[in-house]
N, C-alpha and C positions, 0 to 999 in steps of 0.2 A: 385822416387826415385832418391834420390839426394846425390852424396858422400857424402856431410855434413849431411845426417842424418843418414848412413852408419857409419862417424866416431865417429858422436857420441855415436848411440847406438853400436858401440865393446869398445867408453874410458869405459862407463858404466859396458860392459860386461867385458873389462881388471879389471876395480874394484875388479870385486863378485869371481871372479879367482883368481886374487890376493888374497881376502881375504880367498879364499879357503886351495891356495895356501898357504899359511901364517900359518893361521888354523893348517894345520897336519903340518905343520915344525913346530911347539911348539905344538902340541900330544894333543891338544885340541878335533882334532878332528882325532881321533882313527881310525886304519885299520875296528874293528869292526864298529865303527861308520861310518867312510867312505860307508859301505857297506850296512848298515841298513841308509841310506839318498839316496841310488842306488835304493834300492830298492822301499820305497819311494818312491821316483821317478816316477822311471820306473809301480810301481804296482796302485798309487794313485794319483798323481799330472798333470802326463804326463795324463792317463786320460781325467781326469776331462778337462784340456785344448782342449783334440781332442773333445769329445762332446760338449761342447761349442763352440767352432770353428767349427758347425754344426749346430748354429742355425740361417740359412739363410732361407728367403723365396726361394722354390723350382721355381724354374724357366730352362728350355729348354738349357739358354745360359749355369748357372751354370751345368746339367746334362753332355751337351756337353766339358764343362772345365776339368770335373773329369775324363770322357772317355779319352780326349786328353791326361790327367795327368796321368792318371795307365798306356795307352799305352808306349808313349814315359817312360815312366820309365824304362815299362818292357823291352824292345830295348833298349837302353842305360844298365840294368843291363848284360845283355846279351852279347852284345858289352863289358866292365870291364872284364866282365867273358875270355872272350876272348882274349886282347889284354895284360891281364896277362900273358899269357901264353908267350910271343913272347916277352916282352918289358927290360926282368931284365938278362939274359942272363949269362953262365958263376958265379949267384948267388949259397953261400952254401946254400945249403938246409935247415938246420934250419932258415937260411934270408929268403930262397924265401918263404916260406909259411906265411910268416909277412907282404914278401913286394907284394905278393898276393893278400891275404885277404884283407888288405889295401889296396887294388887301388879297390877291389869290393864292402868290405862294409867299407864308412865313417862314419864320427859322426853328419850324418843331425839328426837323433832322436834324441843329445842333444843338439848337440849347431843348429842345423840348424828351427828346430820348433821355438825360443827363438830369433834367430834372424830376418829368415823368416818374421813372425810374427809383429815378434818388425817392422821391414822395412815395409810391407805390408801389417798391417791388419790382419785381423778375416781371410779372402776369403786367406792370403797364407798360415795359420798353416793348413786349411780344405786343396788345392789343397797339402799340402807338409804331409800331412794326408797319405793320398794317392796314392800319390808318391813312400811316404815311404813302402807301402806291397811290395813289387816284390822287396827291399833291405832285408828286414828281410824274406822275402821268401830265397833268396838267400842265408843271416847269418846263417840262419841252415842248410840250407842244403849244396850247393857244398862249402860255404866257410870255414863250420864245418868241411866239408871233406877234408879239406886241414892240420887241423890239426891235426884230427881223424879220424875214417874211423863211417858213421852215418847209420839208416835204416827206415827205410821210418817213419816202427810208428812216432821210436822219432819226428820224424821232425813234421811229422801234428799236433804230442802233443801239440808238444814246440806251434805252431804255434798255435792253436786251446786253448791255454792260458794262449797264451799271453795277457797281459791287453792293449797293445795299438789294440792290432789287435781287441779284442773284443769291444774296445770302438768306432772303428769305424764304422765298425757292427754298431752299436746302435747308436748312429748317425745318419750314415744313415736312418736305420729302422726311427730313428725320424723324421729328416725330407722328409722324404715318406711320413710319416704320416702327417704332416702337424707343424712342433713341438708346439705337445702339452702343454699351457702352467704347468710348472713346481709351486708344493706350493708357496708360497716366499722365505720360509726360505733353500730350498732345490738350487732352484737357486740362489739364495747369497752362500753354501757352494759350489755349485759348478764355483759360478764364484771367489769364495774367495780362493779354492783349482788353480785353473785354473792361478790364478794370484802372483802362487808363483815360475809358472816355472822357469820362466828368472834366478830368485837370487840361487832358489835352483840345478839348472843343471850347472851353472858354479863356485857353490863353491864343489861340486862331480867334475866337469873337474879338479878346482883347487885344489885339495889335491889328485887328480890320478897324475895330473905334476909334484907334488910333491916329490912322489915317485921313482919321474924317476934320477936312478944314474949315472955315466961318462957318460958325451957325446962327441967321438971324434967328433970337428966339420973340423976334416980332411975327413973325413970317403965318397968320393964318391957317394960309391952308395947310400949314407943316402939322399946326394943333388937330385941325383937324382931321387926320390921317389918324394922328395921334389917335384919339380919342375912336374914332373908327376902329381903327387895327385892335388896341386894347380895350377898349373897353362897349363897346354897341354889338361888334361881331360876337364876342362869347356870353355876353347878357343874353342877347338873342339866341343863340347854338343852347343858352341856360336852360333859356322859358320853354323854350320848342320842345327839345328831351322831355325836362319834368311833365311836358303834356303825354309823350306816352310811357306806355310798360318797358320801360329800357335797364336792363342793369345797372344796378349806380356805377358799378366802377367802369362799365361802359360811357359811361355819362360823364364818369368825373374825368376820364381820361380823352374825352369830344371837347370836350368844353375847357380845359387846360390845354388842348393842342392848337383853340381858337383861340386862345390871347396869347398865344407868341407875338416875340413883337416882328418886324419886317425880315425877312431871309435877307442873308450877307449878299445873296445874286443878285439883289436889288442893285446895288452899287456896283456890282461889277462887271455887268452884265449892261449898264448907263455908261459906263467909262470906254467899252468894249465897240457899242452899238450909236455914238457919238448923243446920247442921253444925255439928262443933265443930274450926269454921276453929283455932283458937288450937293446935290437936293437927294439926292439918294440913300447919301452917306449921314446926309442931315437924316434921312425918314430909320437908316440901319439904330446908327446911333444913338439917339434921341428915345426911341422906342424900344434900347434897349435899356440904354439908364432906367428908366419908367418901369418896365416892369418888372425889376426889381420889389417896386414895390408893390404895383397892379398883380399883380403873381399873389402874393400873399394875399391882400384884401377879398380877389378873390373865391381862397379856399372859405371864408367864414359864411359863403352860399353854400359851398355843396359838404 
Protein backbone atom coordinates (compact mmCIF):
# COMPACT_ATOMS: atom_id res chain seq x y z
CA UNK A 1 0.00 0.00 0.00
CA UNK A 2 1.34 3.46 -0.82
CA UNK A 3 0.48 6.98 0.24
CA UNK A 4 -0.26 7.87 -3.39
CA UNK A 5 -2.65 4.92 -3.79
CA UNK A 6 -4.65 5.95 -0.73
CA UNK A 7 -4.77 9.65 -1.61
CA UNK A 8 -5.93 8.83 -5.14
CA UNK A 9 -8.69 6.61 -3.78
CA UNK A 10 -9.67 9.20 -1.17
CA UNK A 11 -9.96 11.86 -3.89
CA UNK A 12 -12.27 9.57 -5.84
CA UNK A 13 -14.36 8.85 -2.76
CA UNK A 14 -14.53 12.56 -1.94
CA UNK A 15 -16.02 13.28 -5.38
CA UNK A 16 -18.75 10.67 -4.84
CA UNK A 17 -19.37 11.97 -1.31
CA UNK A 18 -19.54 15.56 -2.54
CA UNK A 19 -22.08 14.49 -5.17
CA UNK A 20 -24.24 12.90 -2.47
CA UNK A 21 -23.91 16.03 -0.34
CA UNK A 22 -24.95 18.35 -3.20
CA UNK A 23 -27.78 16.11 -4.38
CA UNK A 24 -29.20 15.94 -0.85
CA UNK A 25 -28.96 19.69 -0.32
CA UNK A 26 -30.57 20.25 -3.74
CA UNK A 27 -33.45 17.93 -2.85
CA UNK A 28 -32.67 15.43 -5.60
CA UNK A 29 -32.02 12.88 -2.87
CA UNK A 30 -34.90 13.27 -0.44
CA UNK A 31 -35.04 11.98 3.14
CA UNK A 32 -37.06 9.00 1.88
CA UNK A 33 -34.64 8.56 -1.00
CA UNK A 34 -31.67 8.52 1.35
CA UNK A 35 -33.31 5.79 3.41
CA UNK A 36 -34.07 3.79 0.26
CA UNK A 37 -30.46 4.09 -0.91
CA UNK A 38 -29.22 3.00 2.54
CA UNK A 39 -31.55 0.00 2.52
CA UNK A 40 -30.46 -0.91 -1.02
CA UNK A 41 -26.83 -0.72 0.03
CA UNK A 42 -27.24 -2.83 3.16
CA UNK A 43 -29.76 -5.33 1.78
CA UNK A 44 -28.28 -5.98 -1.67
CA UNK A 45 -25.11 -4.16 -2.76
CA UNK A 46 -22.91 -4.87 0.28
CA UNK A 47 -24.01 -8.54 0.54
CA UNK A 48 -23.14 -9.03 -3.16
CA UNK A 49 -19.77 -7.38 -2.53
CA UNK A 50 -19.12 -9.62 0.47
CA UNK A 51 -20.05 -12.83 -1.38
CA UNK A 52 -17.76 -11.89 -4.28
CA UNK A 53 -14.90 -11.24 -1.84
CA UNK A 54 -15.08 -14.87 -0.67
CA UNK A 55 -14.51 -16.20 -4.17
CA UNK A 56 -10.90 -17.07 -3.46
CA UNK A 57 -9.12 -20.41 -3.48
CA UNK A 58 -9.39 -21.96 -0.04
CA UNK A 59 -6.08 -22.51 1.72
CA UNK A 60 -4.77 -23.05 5.23
CA UNK A 61 -3.18 -19.61 5.08
CA UNK A 62 -6.50 -17.98 4.16
CA UNK A 63 -8.36 -19.71 7.00
CA UNK A 64 -5.57 -18.73 9.42
CA UNK A 65 -5.84 -15.09 8.34
CA UNK A 66 -9.64 -15.10 8.77
CA UNK A 67 -9.34 -16.69 12.23
CA UNK A 68 -6.69 -14.17 13.28
CA UNK A 69 -8.82 -11.31 11.95
CA UNK A 70 -11.86 -12.49 13.90
CA UNK A 71 -9.92 -12.91 17.17
CA UNK A 72 -8.22 -9.52 16.88
CA UNK A 73 -11.50 -7.82 16.08
CA UNK A 74 -13.19 -9.38 19.11
CA UNK A 75 -10.37 -8.19 21.38
CA UNK A 76 -10.49 -4.70 19.87
CA UNK A 77 -14.24 -4.39 20.37
CA UNK A 78 -13.88 -5.46 24.00
CA UNK A 79 -11.13 -2.86 24.54
CA UNK A 80 -13.20 -0.15 22.80
CA UNK A 81 -16.08 -0.87 25.18
CA UNK A 82 -13.84 -0.57 28.23
CA UNK A 83 -12.03 2.53 27.03
CA UNK A 84 -15.25 4.33 26.05
CA UNK A 85 -16.40 4.14 29.67
CA UNK A 86 -13.51 6.18 31.07
CA UNK A 87 -12.20 8.63 28.45
CA UNK A 88 -15.12 11.08 28.48
CA UNK A 89 -15.36 12.20 32.12
CA UNK A 90 -17.81 14.99 32.77
CA UNK A 91 -19.59 14.67 29.41
CA UNK A 92 -23.35 15.44 29.56
CA UNK A 93 -25.47 12.29 29.63
CA UNK A 94 -27.13 12.89 26.25
CA UNK A 95 -23.72 13.45 24.66
CA UNK A 96 -22.02 10.59 26.48
CA UNK A 97 -24.14 7.98 24.69
CA UNK A 98 -23.10 9.45 21.31
CA UNK A 99 -19.42 9.56 22.28
CA UNK A 100 -19.33 6.03 23.62
CA UNK A 101 -21.28 4.56 20.71
CA UNK A 102 -19.09 6.40 18.19
CA UNK A 103 -15.98 5.03 19.90
CA UNK A 104 -17.20 1.45 19.79
CA UNK A 105 -18.86 1.51 16.35
CA UNK A 106 -17.00 3.14 13.48
CA UNK A 107 -18.11 3.52 9.88
CA UNK A 108 -16.08 0.49 8.84
CA UNK A 109 -19.12 -1.03 7.11
CA UNK A 110 -20.11 1.80 4.76
CA UNK A 111 -16.68 3.44 4.41
CA UNK A 112 -14.25 0.69 5.38
CA UNK A 113 -15.31 -1.91 2.84
CA UNK A 114 -14.88 0.30 -0.24
CA UNK A 115 -11.67 1.92 1.03
CA UNK A 116 -9.91 -1.22 2.19
CA UNK A 117 -11.17 -3.21 -0.78
CA UNK A 118 -10.01 -0.48 -3.14
CA UNK A 119 -6.54 -0.26 -1.65
CA UNK A 120 -5.78 -3.84 -0.58
CA UNK A 121 -7.97 -5.75 -3.01
CA UNK A 122 -10.41 -8.64 -2.70
CA UNK A 123 -8.55 -10.19 0.22
CA UNK A 124 -8.92 -6.92 2.09
CA UNK A 125 -12.69 -6.94 1.53
CA UNK A 126 -12.90 -10.51 2.79
CA UNK A 127 -10.91 -9.79 5.96
CA UNK A 128 -12.89 -6.60 6.59
CA UNK A 129 -16.16 -8.54 6.27
CA UNK A 130 -14.94 -11.04 8.85
CA UNK A 131 -13.71 -8.30 11.21
CA UNK A 132 -17.07 -6.54 10.99
CA UNK A 133 -18.91 -9.49 12.57
CA UNK A 134 -17.91 -8.57 16.17
CA UNK A 135 -18.62 -4.88 15.53
CA UNK A 136 -22.11 -5.64 14.24
CA UNK A 137 -22.76 -7.83 17.28
CA UNK A 138 -21.67 -5.01 19.61
CA UNK A 139 -23.58 -2.45 17.53
CA UNK A 140 -26.91 -4.18 18.11
CA UNK A 141 -26.26 -5.19 21.71
CA UNK A 142 -23.99 -3.10 23.95
CA UNK A 143 -24.01 -0.23 21.46
CA UNK A 144 -27.78 0.00 21.19
CA UNK A 145 -28.10 -0.32 24.98
CA UNK A 146 -26.31 3.04 25.30
CA UNK A 147 -29.43 4.69 23.88
CA UNK A 148 -32.16 2.30 24.96
CA UNK A 149 -32.75 -1.02 26.67
CA UNK A 150 -32.19 -4.12 24.55
CA UNK A 151 -33.27 -7.71 25.01
CA UNK A 152 -31.43 -10.85 23.97
CA UNK A 153 -34.09 -12.06 21.54
CA UNK A 154 -34.12 -8.75 19.68
CA UNK A 155 -30.33 -8.76 19.33
CA UNK A 156 -30.25 -12.35 18.07
CA UNK A 157 -33.03 -11.63 15.58
CA UNK A 158 -31.27 -8.54 14.21
CA UNK A 159 -27.99 -10.41 13.81
CA UNK A 160 -29.51 -13.56 12.34
CA UNK A 161 -31.35 -11.57 9.69
CA UNK A 162 -28.76 -8.88 8.97
CA UNK A 163 -28.03 -9.23 5.22
CA UNK A 164 -24.29 -8.59 5.62
CA UNK A 165 -23.96 -11.25 8.34
CA UNK A 166 -25.93 -13.70 6.20
CA UNK A 167 -23.69 -12.87 3.22
CA UNK A 168 -20.57 -13.66 5.26
CA UNK A 169 -21.89 -17.12 6.13
CA UNK A 170 -23.00 -17.74 2.53
CA UNK A 171 -19.57 -16.69 1.31
CA UNK A 172 -17.82 -18.93 3.81
CA UNK A 173 -20.06 -21.88 2.91
CA UNK A 174 -19.34 -21.42 -0.79
CA UNK A 175 -15.62 -21.06 -0.17
CA UNK A 176 -15.52 -24.20 1.98
CA UNK A 177 -17.43 -25.97 -0.80
CA UNK A 178 -14.73 -25.10 -3.30
CA UNK A 179 -16.55 -22.04 -4.69
CA UNK A 180 -18.81 -23.86 -7.17
CA UNK A 181 -19.10 -22.08 -10.50
CA UNK A 182 -22.23 -19.97 -10.85
CA UNK A 183 -24.02 -19.69 -14.19
CA UNK A 184 -22.46 -16.81 -16.09
CA UNK A 185 -25.50 -14.53 -15.74
CA UNK A 186 -25.54 -14.95 -11.93
CA UNK A 187 -21.82 -14.28 -11.60
CA UNK A 188 -22.07 -11.17 -13.76
CA UNK A 189 -25.07 -9.95 -11.75
CA UNK A 190 -23.14 -10.39 -8.48
CA UNK A 191 -20.05 -8.68 -9.88
CA UNK A 192 -22.14 -5.84 -11.31
CA UNK A 193 -23.88 -5.21 -7.99
CA UNK A 194 -20.57 -5.48 -6.12
CA UNK A 195 -19.06 -2.87 -8.41
CA UNK A 196 -21.63 -0.33 -7.19
CA UNK A 197 -20.40 -0.52 -3.59
CA UNK A 198 -17.95 2.37 -3.62
CA UNK A 199 -20.12 4.89 -5.46
CA UNK A 200 -23.36 4.11 -3.62
CA UNK A 201 -21.68 4.02 -0.20
CA UNK A 202 -20.19 7.46 -0.70
CA UNK A 203 -23.45 8.91 -2.09
CA UNK A 204 -25.25 7.71 1.03
CA UNK A 205 -22.56 9.10 3.35
CA UNK A 206 -22.58 12.41 1.49
CA UNK A 207 -26.37 12.66 1.78
CA UNK A 208 -26.12 11.95 5.53
CA UNK A 209 -23.45 14.63 6.00
CA UNK A 210 -25.66 17.14 4.16
CA UNK A 211 -28.11 16.93 7.05
CA UNK A 212 -25.56 18.14 9.60
CA UNK A 213 -26.67 21.46 11.04
CA UNK A 214 -24.61 24.12 12.79
CA UNK A 215 -21.19 22.87 13.85
CA UNK A 216 -19.47 24.43 16.86
CA UNK A 217 -15.84 24.30 15.74
CA UNK A 218 -14.75 25.43 19.22
CA UNK A 219 -16.36 22.44 20.94
CA UNK A 220 -13.46 20.86 22.89
CA UNK A 221 -15.41 17.66 23.56
CA UNK A 222 -15.96 17.18 19.83
CA UNK A 223 -12.27 17.67 19.08
CA UNK A 224 -11.27 15.26 21.85
CA UNK A 225 -13.51 12.64 20.24
CA UNK A 226 -12.01 13.39 16.81
CA UNK A 227 -8.52 12.79 18.25
CA UNK A 228 -9.62 9.54 19.90
CA UNK A 229 -11.44 8.17 16.85
CA UNK A 230 -8.99 9.16 14.10
CA UNK A 231 -5.59 9.26 15.81
CA UNK A 232 -5.30 7.67 19.24
CA UNK A 233 -7.21 4.43 18.60
CA UNK A 234 -5.50 3.54 15.28
CA UNK A 235 -2.03 4.34 16.67
CA UNK A 236 -2.65 2.13 19.71
CA UNK A 237 -3.94 -0.70 17.50
CA UNK A 238 -0.92 -0.28 15.20
CA UNK A 239 1.54 -0.33 18.11
CA UNK A 240 -0.10 -3.37 19.71
CA UNK A 241 -0.21 -5.41 16.49
CA UNK A 242 3.37 -4.42 15.60
CA UNK A 243 4.48 -6.29 18.71
CA UNK A 244 2.64 -9.47 17.72
CA UNK A 245 3.49 -12.05 15.03
CA UNK A 246 0.53 -10.99 12.88
CA UNK A 247 0.30 -11.28 9.10
CA UNK A 248 1.07 -7.81 7.63
CA UNK A 249 -2.17 -7.82 5.61
CA UNK A 250 -4.24 -8.63 8.69
CA UNK A 251 -2.48 -5.85 10.59
CA UNK A 252 -3.05 -3.36 7.78
CA UNK A 253 -6.76 -4.14 7.52
CA UNK A 254 -7.29 -3.94 11.29
CA UNK A 255 -5.43 -0.64 11.63
CA UNK A 256 -7.38 0.92 8.76
CA UNK A 257 -10.65 -0.32 10.24
CA UNK A 258 -9.76 1.22 13.60
CA UNK A 259 -9.12 4.56 11.88
CA UNK A 260 -12.56 4.88 10.30
CA UNK A 261 -14.77 7.85 11.30
CA UNK A 262 -17.86 7.71 13.48
CA UNK A 263 -20.56 5.39 12.21
CA UNK A 264 -23.54 7.10 10.62
CA UNK A 265 -25.79 5.07 12.93
CA UNK A 266 -24.50 7.28 15.77
CA UNK A 267 -26.64 10.16 14.50
CA UNK A 268 -29.52 7.90 13.49
CA UNK A 269 -29.84 6.31 16.95
CA UNK A 270 -29.35 9.63 18.74
CA UNK A 271 -32.24 11.13 16.75
CA UNK A 272 -34.48 8.14 17.36
CA UNK A 273 -33.82 7.72 21.09
CA UNK A 274 -33.63 11.35 22.27
CA UNK A 275 -29.86 11.65 22.36
CA UNK A 276 -28.02 14.80 21.28
CA UNK A 277 -28.67 14.27 17.56
CA UNK A 278 -27.07 17.58 16.38
CA UNK A 279 -23.91 16.76 18.33
CA UNK A 280 -23.90 13.20 16.94
CA UNK A 281 -24.28 14.57 13.40
CA UNK A 282 -21.29 16.85 14.01
CA UNK A 283 -19.20 13.88 15.16
CA UNK A 284 -20.06 11.98 11.99
CA UNK A 285 -19.50 14.99 9.72
CA UNK A 286 -16.18 16.18 11.17
CA UNK A 287 -14.58 12.73 11.54
CA UNK A 288 -15.66 11.70 8.04
CA UNK A 289 -14.31 14.94 6.56
CA UNK A 290 -10.99 14.74 8.40
CA UNK A 291 -10.56 11.02 7.66
CA UNK A 292 -9.92 12.10 4.07
CA UNK A 293 -6.62 13.43 5.46
CA UNK A 294 -5.83 11.11 8.38
CA UNK A 295 -6.26 7.83 6.48
CA UNK A 296 -3.65 8.63 3.80
CA UNK A 297 -1.28 9.89 6.51
CA UNK A 298 -1.77 6.66 8.45
CA UNK A 299 -0.66 4.74 5.37
CA UNK A 300 2.82 6.21 5.81
CA UNK A 301 3.18 3.99 8.90
CA UNK A 302 1.81 0.80 7.31
